[in-house]
Chimera marker file (.cmm) of the C-alpha trace (Angstrom):
<marker_set name="trace">
<marker id="1" x="-53.988" y="64.856" z="-55.655" r="1" g="1" b="0" radius="0.5"/>
<marker id="2" x="-53.450" y="61.271" z="-55.462" r="1" g="1" b="0" radius="0.5"/>
<marker id="3" x="-53.485" y="58.840" z="-58.895" r="1" g="1" b="0" radius="0.5"/>
<marker id="4" x="-55.541" y="55.713" z="-58.914" r="1" g="1" b="0" radius="0.5"/>
<marker id="5" x="-53.138" y="54.582" z="-60.987" r="1" g="1" b="0" radius="0.5"/>
<marker id="6" x="-54.799" y="51.461" z="-63.152" r="1" g="1" b="0" radius="0.5"/>
<marker id="7" x="-58.071" y="51.679" z="-61.974" r="1" g="1" b="0" radius="0.5"/>
<marker id="8" x="-61.028" y="51.391" z="-63.806" r="1" g="1" b="0" radius="0.5"/>
<marker id="9" x="-63.734" y="53.767" z="-63.709" r="1" g="1" b="0" radius="0.5"/>
<marker id="10" x="-67.464" y="52.288" z="-63.278" r="1" g="1" b="0" radius="0.5"/>
<marker id="11" x="-67.819" y="52.831" z="-67.372" r="1" g="1" b="0" radius="0.5"/>
<marker id="12" x="-64.583" y="50.756" z="-68.169" r="1" g="1" b="0" radius="0.5"/>
<marker id="13" x="-62.627" y="53.639" z="-68.727" r="1" g="1" b="0" radius="0.5"/>
<marker id="14" x="-58.925" y="54.517" z="-66.699" r="1" g="1" b="0" radius="0.5"/>
<marker id="15" x="-59.672" y="57.621" z="-63.619" r="1" g="1" b="0" radius="0.5"/>
<marker id="16" x="-57.787" y="60.164" z="-62.020" r="1" g="1" b="0" radius="0.5"/>
<marker id="17" x="-58.169" y="62.333" z="-58.954" r="1" g="1" b="0" radius="0.5"/>
<marker id="18" x="-57.811" y="66.048" z="-60.001" r="1" g="1" b="0" radius="0.5"/>
<marker id="19" x="-59.908" y="69.299" z="-58.743" r="1" g="1" b="0" radius="0.5"/>
<marker id="20" x="-61.227" y="67.315" z="-55.870" r="1" g="1" b="0" radius="0.5"/>
<marker id="21" x="-63.280" y="64.883" z="-57.871" r="1" g="1" b="0" radius="0.5"/>
<marker id="22" x="-62.717" y="61.365" z="-59.404" r="1" g="1" b="0" radius="0.5"/>
<marker id="23" x="-62.022" y="62.137" z="-63.274" r="1" g="1" b="0" radius="0.5"/>
<marker id="24" x="-63.170" y="58.607" z="-65.767" r="1" g="1" b="0" radius="0.5"/>
<marker id="25" x="-61.802" y="59.374" z="-69.345" r="1" g="1" b="0" radius="0.5"/>
<marker id="26" x="-63.575" y="57.860" z="-72.291" r="1" g="1" b="0" radius="0.5"/>
<marker id="27" x="-63.339" y="57.900" z="-75.905" r="1" g="1" b="0" radius="0.5"/>
<marker id="28" x="-65.756" y="56.982" z="-78.650" r="1" g="1" b="0" radius="0.5"/>
<marker id="29" x="-64.674" y="57.699" z="-82.288" r="1" g="1" b="0" radius="0.5"/>
<marker id="30" x="-63.744" y="61.564" z="-81.815" r="1" g="1" b="0" radius="0.5"/>
<marker id="31" x="-66.206" y="62.288" z="-78.472" r="1" g="1" b="0" radius="0.5"/>
<marker id="32" x="-64.011" y="62.228" z="-75.859" r="1" g="1" b="0" radius="0.5"/>
<marker id="33" x="-66.248" y="62.154" z="-72.423" r="1" g="1" b="0" radius="0.5"/>
<marker id="34" x="-64.814" y="63.057" z="-68.907" r="1" g="1" b="0" radius="0.5"/>
<marker id="35" x="-67.375" y="61.876" z="-66.378" r="1" g="1" b="0" radius="0.5"/>
<marker id="36" x="-67.069" y="62.830" z="-62.518" r="1" g="1" b="0" radius="0.5"/>
<marker id="37" x="-67.203" y="61.307" z="-59.539" r="1" g="1" b="0" radius="0.5"/>
<marker id="38" x="-67.326" y="62.509" z="-55.756" r="1" g="1" b="0" radius="0.5"/>
<marker id="39" x="-64.778" y="60.779" z="-53.312" r="1" g="1" b="0" radius="0.5"/>
<marker id="40" x="-67.496" y="57.119" z="-52.840" r="1" g="1" b="0" radius="0.5"/>
<marker id="41" x="-67.271" y="57.064" z="-56.739" r="1" g="1" b="0" radius="0.5"/>
<marker id="42" x="-70.974" y="57.981" z="-56.905" r="1" g="1" b="0" radius="0.5"/>
<marker id="43" x="-71.686" y="60.500" z="-60.218" r="1" g="1" b="0" radius="0.5"/>
<marker id="44" x="-71.271" y="64.600" z="-58.968" r="1" g="1" b="0" radius="0.5"/>
<marker id="45" x="-72.929" y="67.439" z="-60.714" r="1" g="1" b="0" radius="0.5"/>
<marker id="46" x="-70.697" y="69.034" z="-63.478" r="1" g="1" b="0" radius="0.5"/>
<marker id="47" x="-72.319" y="72.000" z="-63.451" r="1" g="1" b="0" radius="0.5"/>
<marker id="48" x="-69.910" y="74.774" z="-62.595" r="1" g="1" b="0" radius="0.5"/>
<marker id="49" x="-67.047" y="72.986" z="-64.148" r="1" g="1" b="0" radius="0.5"/>
<marker id="50" x="-65.003" y="73.416" z="-67.160" r="1" g="1" b="0" radius="0.5"/>
<marker id="51" x="-61.463" y="72.319" z="-68.566" r="1" g="1" b="0" radius="0.5"/>
<marker id="52" x="-59.686" y="71.389" z="-71.717" r="1" g="1" b="0" radius="0.5"/>
<marker id="53" x="-57.360" y="68.462" z="-73.112" r="1" g="1" b="0" radius="0.5"/>
<marker id="54" x="-54.575" y="68.109" z="-74.800" r="1" g="1" b="0" radius="0.5"/>
<marker id="55" x="-54.521" y="64.938" z="-76.937" r="1" g="1" b="0" radius="0.5"/>
<marker id="56" x="-51.005" y="64.096" z="-77.799" r="1" g="1" b="0" radius="0.5"/>
<marker id="57" x="-49.822" y="61.078" z="-80.300" r="1" g="1" b="0" radius="0.5"/>
<marker id="58" x="-46.975" y="61.003" z="-81.739" r="1" g="1" b="0" radius="0.5"/>
<marker id="59" x="-45.937" y="64.529" z="-83.532" r="1" g="1" b="0" radius="0.5"/>
<marker id="60" x="-49.991" y="65.597" z="-83.548" r="1" g="1" b="0" radius="0.5"/>
<marker id="61" x="-51.200" y="67.416" z="-80.749" r="1" g="1" b="0" radius="0.5"/>
<marker id="62" x="-54.587" y="68.691" z="-80.485" r="1" g="1" b="0" radius="0.5"/>
<marker id="63" x="-56.360" y="71.038" z="-77.654" r="1" g="1" b="0" radius="0.5"/>
<marker id="64" x="-60.494" y="70.616" z="-77.342" r="1" g="1" b="0" radius="0.5"/>
<marker id="65" x="-62.273" y="72.447" z="-74.634" r="1" g="1" b="0" radius="0.5"/>
<marker id="66" x="-64.822" y="70.570" z="-72.684" r="1" g="1" b="0" radius="0.5"/>
<marker id="67" x="-68.405" y="71.469" z="-72.157" r="1" g="1" b="0" radius="0.5"/>
<marker id="68" x="-70.670" y="69.730" z="-69.247" r="1" g="1" b="0" radius="0.5"/>
<marker id="69" x="-73.112" y="67.446" z="-71.213" r="1" g="1" b="0" radius="0.5"/>
<marker id="70" x="-75.807" y="65.776" z="-68.641" r="1" g="1" b="0" radius="0.5"/>
<marker id="71" x="-75.597" y="65.636" z="-65.325" r="1" g="1" b="0" radius="0.5"/>
<marker id="72" x="-72.065" y="64.166" z="-64.415" r="1" g="1" b="0" radius="0.5"/>
<marker id="73" x="-70.002" y="64.505" z="-67.934" r="1" g="1" b="0" radius="0.5"/>
<marker id="74" x="-67.947" y="66.987" z="-69.982" r="1" g="1" b="0" radius="0.5"/>
<marker id="75" x="-67.726" y="66.265" z="-73.417" r="1" g="1" b="0" radius="0.5"/>
<marker id="76" x="-65.259" y="67.618" z="-76.029" r="1" g="1" b="0" radius="0.5"/>
<marker id="77" x="-65.442" y="66.731" z="-79.983" r="1" g="1" b="0" radius="0.5"/>
<marker id="78" x="-61.492" y="66.391" z="-81.280" r="1" g="1" b="0" radius="0.5"/>
<marker id="79" x="-60.903" y="66.669" z="-85.370" r="1" g="1" b="0" radius="0.5"/>
<marker id="80" x="-59.970" y="63.158" z="-85.350" r="1" g="1" b="0" radius="0.5"/>
<marker id="81" x="-60.287" y="59.933" z="-83.275" r="1" g="1" b="0" radius="0.5"/>
<marker id="82" x="-57.786" y="59.813" z="-80.335" r="1" g="1" b="0" radius="0.5"/>
<marker id="83" x="-55.551" y="56.546" z="-81.087" r="1" g="1" b="0" radius="0.5"/>
<marker id="84" x="-55.162" y="54.336" z="-78.657" r="1" g="1" b="0" radius="0.5"/>
<marker id="85" x="-51.895" y="54.854" z="-76.803" r="1" g="1" b="0" radius="0.5"/>
<marker id="86" x="-52.133" y="58.739" z="-77.161" r="1" g="1" b="0" radius="0.5"/>
<marker id="87" x="-51.181" y="60.621" z="-74.020" r="1" g="1" b="0" radius="0.5"/>
<marker id="88" x="-54.418" y="62.860" z="-73.205" r="1" g="1" b="0" radius="0.5"/>
<marker id="89" x="-53.272" y="65.233" z="-70.592" r="1" g="1" b="0" radius="0.5"/>
<marker id="90" x="-56.960" y="66.733" z="-68.307" r="1" g="1" b="0" radius="0.5"/>
<marker id="91" x="-57.053" y="70.749" z="-67.063" r="1" g="1" b="0" radius="0.5"/>
<marker id="92" x="-60.167" y="70.612" z="-64.775" r="1" g="1" b="0" radius="0.5"/>
<marker id="93" x="-61.384" y="73.840" z="-62.788" r="1" g="1" b="0" radius="0.5"/>
<marker id="94" x="-64.326" y="73.401" z="-60.154" r="1" g="1" b="0" radius="0.5"/>
<marker id="95" x="-67.262" y="75.721" z="-59.304" r="1" g="1" b="0" radius="0.5"/>
<marker id="96" x="-64.769" y="76.918" z="-56.510" r="1" g="1" b="0" radius="0.5"/>
<marker id="97" x="-62.290" y="77.763" z="-58.917" r="1" g="1" b="0" radius="0.5"/>
<marker id="98" x="-60.690" y="74.771" z="-57.648" r="1" g="1" b="0" radius="0.5"/>
<marker id="99" x="-58.384" y="73.574" z="-60.469" r="1" g="1" b="0" radius="0.5"/>
<marker id="100" x="-55.892" y="70.266" z="-61.363" r="1" g="1" b="0" radius="0.5"/>
<marker id="101" x="-54.377" y="68.855" z="-63.934" r="1" g="1" b="0" radius="0.5"/>
<marker id="102" x="-53.629" y="64.868" z="-65.009" r="1" g="1" b="0" radius="0.5"/>
<marker id="103" x="-52.491" y="62.779" z="-67.619" r="1" g="1" b="0" radius="0.5"/>
<marker id="104" x="-54.102" y="59.563" z="-68.875" r="1" g="1" b="0" radius="0.5"/>
<link id1="1" id2="2" r="1" g="1" b="0" radius="0.2"/>
<link id1="2" id2="3" r="1" g="1" b="0" radius="0.2"/>
<link id1="3" id2="4" r="1" g="1" b="0" radius="0.2"/>
<link id1="4" id2="5" r="1" g="1" b="0" radius="0.2"/>
<link id1="5" id2="6" r="1" g="1" b="0" radius="0.2"/>
<link id1="6" id2="7" r="1" g="1" b="0" radius="0.2"/>
<link id1="7" id2="8" r="1" g="1" b="0" radius="0.2"/>
<link id1="8" id2="9" r="1" g="1" b="0" radius="0.2"/>
<link id1="9" id2="10" r="1" g="1" b="0" radius="0.2"/>
<link id1="10" id2="11" r="1" g="1" b="0" radius="0.2"/>
<link id1="11" id2="12" r="1" g="1" b="0" radius="0.2"/>
<link id1="12" id2="13" r="1" g="1" b="0" radius="0.2"/>
<link id1="13" id2="14" r="1" g="1" b="0" radius="0.2"/>
<link id1="14" id2="15" r="1" g="1" b="0" radius="0.2"/>
<link id1="15" id2="16" r="1" g="1" b="0" radius="0.2"/>
<link id1="16" id2="17" r="1" g="1" b="0" radius="0.2"/>
<link id1="17" id2="18" r="1" g="1" b="0" radius="0.2"/>
<link id1="18" id2="19" r="1" g="1" b="0" radius="0.2"/>
<link id1="19" id2="20" r="1" g="1" b="0" radius="0.2"/>
<link id1="20" id2="21" r="1" g="1" b="0" radius="0.2"/>
<link id1="21" id2="22" r="1" g="1" b="0" radius="0.2"/>
<link id1="22" id2="23" r="1" g="1" b="0" radius="0.2"/>
<link id1="23" id2="24" r="1" g="1" b="0" radius="0.2"/>
<link id1="24" id2="25" r="1" g="1" b="0" radius="0.2"/>
<link id1="25" id2="26" r="1" g="1" b="0" radius="0.2"/>
<link id1="26" id2="27" r="1" g="1" b="0" radius="0.2"/>
<link id1="27" id2="28" r="1" g="1" b="0" radius="0.2"/>
<link id1="28" id2="29" r="1" g="1" b="0" radius="0.2"/>
<link id1="29" id2="30" r="1" g="1" b="0" radius="0.2"/>
<link id1="30" id2="31" r="1" g="1" b="0" radius="0.2"/>
<link id1="31" id2="32" r="1" g="1" b="0" radius="0.2"/>
<link id1="32" id2="33" r="1" g="1" b="0" radius="0.2"/>
<link id1="33" id2="34" r="1" g="1" b="0" radius="0.2"/>
<link id1="34" id2="35" r="1" g="1" b="0" radius="0.2"/>
<link id1="35" id2="36" r="1" g="1" b="0" radius="0.2"/>
<link id1="36" id2="37" r="1" g="1" b="0" radius="0.2"/>
<link id1="37" id2="38" r="1" g="1" b="0" radius="0.2"/>
<link id1="38" id2="39" r="1" g="1" b="0" radius="0.2"/>
<link id1="39" id2="40" r="1" g="1" b="0" radius="0.2"/>
<link id1="40" id2="41" r="1" g="1" b="0" radius="0.2"/>
<link id1="41" id2="42" r="1" g="1" b="0" radius="0.2"/>
<link id1="42" id2="43" r="1" g="1" b="0" radius="0.2"/>
<link id1="43" id2="44" r="1" g="1" b="0" radius="0.2"/>
<link id1="44" id2="45" r="1" g="1" b="0" radius="0.2"/>
<link id1="45" id2="46" r="1" g="1" b="0" radius="0.2"/>
<link id1="46" id2="47" r="1" g="1" b="0" radius="0.2"/>
<link id1="47" id2="48" r="1" g="1" b="0" radius="0.2"/>
<link id1="48" id2="49" r="1" g="1" b="0" radius="0.2"/>
<link id1="49" id2="50" r="1" g="1" b="0" radius="0.2"/>
<link id1="50" id2="51" r="1" g="1" b="0" radius="0.2"/>
<link id1="51" id2="52" r="1" g="1" b="0" radius="0.2"/>
<link id1="52" id2="53" r="1" g="1" b="0" radius="0.2"/>
<link id1="53" id2="54" r="1" g="1" b="0" radius="0.2"/>
<link id1="54" id2="55" r="1" g="1" b="0" radius="0.2"/>
<link id1="55" id2="56" r="1" g="1" b="0" radius="0.2"/>
<link id1="56" id2="57" r="1" g="1" b="0" radius="0.2"/>
<link id1="57" id2="58" r="1" g="1" b="0" radius="0.2"/>
<link id1="58" id2="59" r="1" g="1" b="0" radius="0.2"/>
<link id1="59" id2="60" r="1" g="1" b="0" radius="0.2"/>
<link id1="60" id2="61" r="1" g="1" b="0" radius="0.2"/>
<link id1="61" id2="62" r="1" g="1" b="0" radius="0.2"/>
<link id1="62" id2="63" r="1" g="1" b="0" radius="0.2"/>
<link id1="63" id2="64" r="1" g="1" b="0" radius="0.2"/>
<link id1="64" id2="65" r="1" g="1" b="0" radius="0.2"/>
<link id1="65" id2="66" r="1" g="1" b="0" radius="0.2"/>
<link id1="66" id2="67" r="1" g="1" b="0" radius="0.2"/>
<link id1="67" id2="68" r="1" g="1" b="0" radius="0.2"/>
<link id1="68" id2="69" r="1" g="1" b="0" radius="0.2"/>
<link id1="69" id2="70" r="1" g="1" b="0" radius="0.2"/>
<link id1="70" id2="71" r="1" g="1" b="0" radius="0.2"/>
<link id1="71" id2="72" r="1" g="1" b="0" radius="0.2"/>
<link id1="72" id2="73" r="1" g="1" b="0" radius="0.2"/>
<link id1="73" id2="74" r="1" g="1" b="0" radius="0.2"/>
<link id1="74" id2="75" r="1" g="1" b="0" radius="0.2"/>
<link id1="75" id2="76" r="1" g="1" b="0" radius="0.2"/>
<link id1="76" id2="77" r="1" g="1" b="0" radius="0.2"/>
<link id1="77" id2="78" r="1" g="1" b="0" radius="0.2"/>
<link id1="78" id2="79" r="1" g="1" b="0" radius="0.2"/>
<link id1="79" id2="80" r="1" g="1" b="0" radius="0.2"/>
<link id1="80" id2="81" r="1" g="1" b="0" radius="0.2"/>
<link id1="81" id2="82" r="1" g="1" b="0" radius="0.2"/>
<link id1="82" id2="83" r="1" g="1" b="0" radius="0.2"/>
<link id1="83" id2="84" r="1" g="1" b="0" radius="0.2"/>
<link id1="84" id2="85" r="1" g="1" b="0" radius="0.2"/>
<link id1="85" id2="86" r="1" g="1" b="0" radius="0.2"/>
<link id1="86" id2="87" r="1" g="1" b="0" radius="0.2"/>
<link id1="87" id2="88" r="1" g="1" b="0" radius="0.2"/>
<link id1="88" id2="89" r="1" g="1" b="0" radius="0.2"/>
<link id1="89" id2="90" r="1" g="1" b="0" radius="0.2"/>
<link id1="90" id2="91" r="1" g="1" b="0" radius="0.2"/>
<link id1="91" id2="92" r="1" g="1" b="0" radius="0.2"/>
<link id1="92" id2="93" r="1" g="1" b="0" radius="0.2"/>
<link id1="93" id2="94" r="1" g="1" b="0" radius="0.2"/>
<link id1="94" id2="95" r="1" g="1" b="0" radius="0.2"/>
<link id1="95" id2="96" r="1" g="1" b="0" radius="0.2"/>
<link id1="96" id2="97" r="1" g="1" b="0" radius="0.2"/>
<link id1="97" id2="98" r="1" g="1" b="0" radius="0.2"/>
<link id1="98" id2="99" r="1" g="1" b="0" radius="0.2"/>
<link id1="99" id2="100" r="1" g="1" b="0" radius="0.2"/>
<link id1="100" id2="101" r="1" g="1" b="0" radius="0.2"/>
<link id1="101" id2="102" r="1" g="1" b="0" radius="0.2"/>
<link id1="102" id2="103" r="1" g="1" b="0" radius="0.2"/>
<link id1="103" id2="104" r="1" g="1" b="0" radius="0.2"/>
</marker_set>
């Protein structure tokens, strides 16, 4: 796995390589979205993917389960909106059983 560093995804969120795909993190209020892209940065099917997010801000920690939402994205609702600067750890598993973990 390689990191994209400061690379932004097509929707403006940070993007990382994990479990054979590029994952873009987007936060809107308490909704957290992971958009999935192939190596050519084209949307890839989310069917068969599963994952969790660990959101850490100061001493506050919350783990949320991602669910497929749309053709190429996974979504979760946090109890409270993740603040700017929160550390988000994504654990993602693809349909073939390959898994990985990255931090945003």
